C-alpha positions as CSV (number, residue, x, y, z in Angstrom):
1,M,-7.4,-7.8,18.2
2,K,-4.3,-5.7,17.5
3,T,-2.2,-8.0,19.7
4,H,-3.5,-11.1,18.0
5,G,-2.8,-9.5,14.6
6,R,0.8,-8.8,15.5
7,I,1.2,-12.3,16.8
8,F,-0.2,-13.7,13.6
9,V,2.0,-11.6,11.3
10,S,5.1,-12.4,13.4
11,S,4.3,-16.1,13.4
12,A,3.6,-16.1,9.6
13,A,6.9,-14.3,8.9
14,V,8.9,-16.8,11.0
15,A,7.1,-19.7,9.3
16,I,7.8,-18.4,5.8
17,F,11.5,-17.8,6.7
18,L,11.8,-21.4,8.0
19,M,10.1,-22.8,4.9
20,A,12.4,-20.9,2.6
21,W,15.4,-21.9,4.6
22,Q,14.4,-25.5,4.4
23,F,13.5,-25.8,0.8
24,L,15.8,-23.3,-1.0
25,P,18.9,-25.5,-0.4
26,T,16.9,-28.6,-1.5
27,L,16.0,-26.8,-4.8
28,G,19.7,-26.0,-5.3
29,L,19.1,-22.2,-5.2
30,V,21.5,-21.8,-2.3
31,D,24.5,-23.8,-1.2
32,I,23.6,-26.0,1.8
33,R,27.2,-26.1,2.9
34,Y,27.0,-22.5,4.0
35,T,23.4,-22.2,5.0
36,S,22.4,-25.7,6.4
37,Q,18.6,-26.4,7.0
38,P,16.3,-26.1,9.9
39,S,15.9,-29.9,10.1
40,S,19.7,-30.4,10.2
41,V,20.1,-27.6,12.8
42,F,17.4,-29.2,15.0
43,K,19.1,-32.6,14.9
44,T,22.4,-30.9,15.7
45,A,20.8,-29.1,18.6
46,I,19.7,-32.4,20.1
47,N,23.2,-33.8,19.6
48,I,24.7,-30.7,21.3
49,L,22.3,-31.0,24.2
50,L,23.3,-34.6,24.8
51,N,27.0,-34.8,23.9
52,D,28.6,-31.3,23.7
53,N,28.7,-30.3,27.4
54,L,26.3,-27.5,26.6
55,G,25.4,-27.0,30.3
56,H,29.0,-26.2,31.3
57,H,29.5,-23.7,28.4
58,A,26.1,-22.1,29.0
59,Y,26.8,-21.8,32.7
60,V,30.2,-20.1,32.1
61,S,28.7,-17.6,29.7
62,F,25.6,-17.0,32.0
63,M,27.8,-16.3,35.0
64,E,30.0,-13.9,33.1
65,F,26.9,-12.1,31.9
66,I,25.2,-12.0,35.3
67,A,28.3,-10.8,37.2
68,G,29.2,-8.1,34.7
69,F,25.7,-6.9,34.0
70,G,24.8,-7.0,37.7
71,L,27.8,-4.8,38.6
72,A,26.8,-2.4,35.8
73,V,23.2,-2.1,37.2
74,V,24.4,-1.8,40.8
75,I,27.0,0.8,40.0
76,G,25.5,2.6,37.0
77,I,22.1,3.6,38.5
78,P,23.5,5.3,41.6
79,V,26.3,7.0,39.6
80,G,23.8,8.2,37.0
81,I,21.5,9.6,39.7
82,V,24.4,11.4,41.4
83,F,25.7,12.9,38.2
84,G,22.3,13.8,37.0
85,S,21.2,15.6,40.2
86,V,24.4,17.6,40.9
87,K,24.8,20.1,38.1
88,M,28.4,21.1,38.8
89,L,29.5,17.4,38.9
90,R,27.6,16.7,35.7
91,Q,29.3,19.5,33.9
92,I,32.7,18.1,35.0
93,V,32.1,14.5,34.0
94,D,29.9,15.0,30.9
95,P,32.7,15.4,28.3
96,P,34.8,12.4,29.4
97,L,31.6,10.4,30.0
98,M,30.4,11.0,26.4
99,A,33.8,10.1,25.0
100,L,33.8,6.9,27.0
101,N,30.3,6.1,25.8
102,M,31.3,6.4,22.2
103,M,34.6,4.4,22.6
104,P,34.3,0.8,21.5
105,R,34.9,-1.1,24.8
106,L,35.7,-4.3,23.0
107,A,38.9,-2.6,21.8
108,L,40.1,-2.8,25.4
109,L,39.8,-6.6,25.5
110,P,43.5,-7.3,24.7
111,I,44.5,-5.1,27.5
112,L,42.0,-6.6,29.9
113,A,43.2,-10.1,29.0
114,V,46.7,-9.1,29.9
115,W,45.6,-7.5,33.1
116,L,43.0,-10.1,34.2
117,G,44.0,-13.3,32.4
118,I,42.0,-15.5,30.1
119,G,39.5,-16.6,32.8
120,M,36.1,-15.2,33.6
121,A,37.4,-11.9,35.1
122,S,38.4,-10.4,31.7
123,K,35.0,-11.2,30.2
124,I,33.1,-9.9,33.3
125,A,35.1,-6.6,32.9
126,V,34.2,-6.3,29.2
127,V,30.5,-7.0,30.0
128,F,30.6,-4.4,32.8
129,L,32.2,-1.7,30.6
130,G,29.8,-2.4,27.7
131,A,26.6,-2.2,29.9
132,V,27.4,0.4,32.4
133,M,27.7,3.4,30.1
134,P,24.2,3.3,28.6
135,I,22.8,2.8,32.1
136,I,24.7,5.8,33.5
137,V,23.8,8.1,30.5
138,N,20.1,7.2,30.5
139,T,19.8,7.5,34.2
140,M,21.4,10.9,34.1
141,A,18.9,11.9,31.4
142,G,16.0,10.6,33.4
143,V,17.1,12.5,36.5
144,R,17.4,15.7,34.5
145,E,13.9,15.3,33.1
146,T,12.4,14.9,36.6
147,D,10.1,17.8,37.4
148,A,12.3,20.3,39.4
149,R,9.1,21.7,41.0
150,L,8.6,18.4,42.8
151,V,12.1,18.6,44.3
152,L,11.6,22.2,45.3
153,A,8.3,21.4,47.0
154,A,9.8,18.5,48.8
155,R,12.6,20.7,50.1
156,S,10.2,23.3,51.3
157,F,8.4,20.7,53.4
158,G,11.7,19.6,55.0
159,A,12.5,16.5,52.9
160,T,16.0,15.1,53.3
161,H,18.3,14.2,50.4
162,L,17.4,10.6,51.0
163,D,13.7,11.3,50.9
164,I,14.1,13.2,47.6
165,F,16.2,10.4,46.1
166,I,13.7,7.6,47.1
167,R,10.4,9.4,46.5
168,I,11.2,11.7,43.6
169,L,14.4,11.2,41.7
170,L,14.3,7.4,41.6
171,P,10.6,7.0,40.6
172,G,10.9,9.9,38.1
173,S,13.9,8.4,36.3
174,L,12.7,4.8,36.3
175,P,11.5,4.7,32.6
176,A,14.8,6.1,31.4
177,V,16.7,3.7,33.7
178,I,14.9,0.7,32.2
179,M,15.7,2.0,28.7
180,G,19.3,2.1,29.7
181,I,19.1,-1.4,31.1
182,R,17.5,-2.6,27.8
183,L,20.3,-1.0,25.8
184,G,22.9,-2.4,28.2
185,I,21.6,-6.0,27.8
186,G,22.6,-6.0,24.1
187,R,26.1,-4.7,24.8
188,A,26.5,-7.1,27.7
189,I,25.7,-10.1,25.5
190,L,28.0,-8.8,22.8
191,G,30.8,-8.5,25.4
192,V,30.3,-12.0,26.6
193,V,30.4,-13.6,23.1
194,V,33.2,-11.5,21.7
195,G,35.3,-11.9,24.8
196,E,34.9,-15.6,24.7
197,M,35.7,-15.7,21.0
198,Y,38.9,-13.7,21.6
199,V,40.4,-15.4,24.6
200,A,38.6,-18.1,26.6
201,E,38.7,-21.8,27.6
202,A,34.9,-22.3,27.8
203,G,31.6,-20.6,27.0
204,I,29.2,-20.1,24.2
205,G,31.5,-17.7,22.3
206,F,34.4,-20.2,22.7
207,Q,32.2,-22.8,21.0
208,I,31.1,-20.5,18.3
209,V,34.7,-19.6,17.3
210,T,35.7,-23.3,17.5
211,Y,33.0,-24.6,15.2
212,G,33.2,-21.5,13.0
213,S,36.9,-22.1,12.3
214,S,36.2,-25.7,11.3
215,M,33.1,-24.6,9.1
216,R,30.7,-26.8,11.0
217,I,27.7,-24.7,10.1
218,D,25.0,-26.7,11.9
219,Y,26.9,-26.4,15.2
220,L,27.7,-22.8,14.6
221,L,24.1,-21.9,14.0
222,V,22.8,-23.7,17.0
223,Y,25.0,-21.7,19.4
224,T,24.3,-18.5,17.5
225,L,20.6,-19.0,17.7
226,L,21.0,-19.8,21.4
227,I,22.6,-16.5,22.0
228,A,20.0,-14.7,19.9
229,G,17.1,-16.4,21.8
230,F,18.6,-15.5,25.1
231,G,19.0,-11.8,24.1
232,Y,15.5,-11.7,22.6
233,L,13.9,-13.0,25.9
234,L,15.8,-10.5,28.0
235,T,15.2,-7.5,25.8
236,S,11.5,-8.4,25.5
237,A,11.2,-8.6,29.2
238,A,13.0,-5.2,29.6
239,R,10.7,-3.7,26.9
240,M,7.6,-4.9,28.6
241,L,8.8,-3.4,31.9
242,E,9.7,-0.2,30.1
243,N,6.2,0.1,28.6
244,H,4.7,-0.6,32.0
245,L,6.8,2.2,33.6
246,S,6.4,4.7,30.7
247,T,3.6,6.5,32.6
248,W,5.2,6.2,36.0
249,R,5.1,9.4,38.0
250,P,6.8,10.2,41.3
251,L,4.4,10.4,44.3
């Protein structure tokens, strides 16, 4: 019943918002030139799907996201586990790691564009830098919160470092790892869009800045909502996985 209630409230809120968005410009309460309407956005979405080479731009952005975020997961989780499990190493890297985590990675975009060019490589680098830090930091926290008695017990029974990693550290830190991945998704999507807005030849961000500069609000909103929907689906999937693993315990 609680689930149905949440679905009803969410659906009602979306319906009210869409109705207000549709009728307020008609009543003259807001300027339609700057807000458009759902009906116009829907028509524009069909036109974009048929005539605006959407598949190519979506493919470019998706590949940049997958490559950068995949590298962040593959590198961030092992690095976080190593830093979290070796106390001396953690004490050495913790201050610069926290400084890098607070630094706006998008500020490095001009440098990355000079180093890597205006192709996909610079955007992949921005996505990687944006996503890898929350993954490392949360993985470190998850490893540190793993029950040390389990590690001690495993060592007393002759467990190897690999056994401890696979059977204790990795399962024990999974909820924190998933939380880091969820946070990294948002930063990765932001990196793709801003990177393509700054310097690119194709992609969703490139289309957003193109239509935004010409004040074509309908087109701008379609691409913006596309990015928002993609991010919502990914973060919802990560949140569901996070809730599922919140009671995970190492065996």
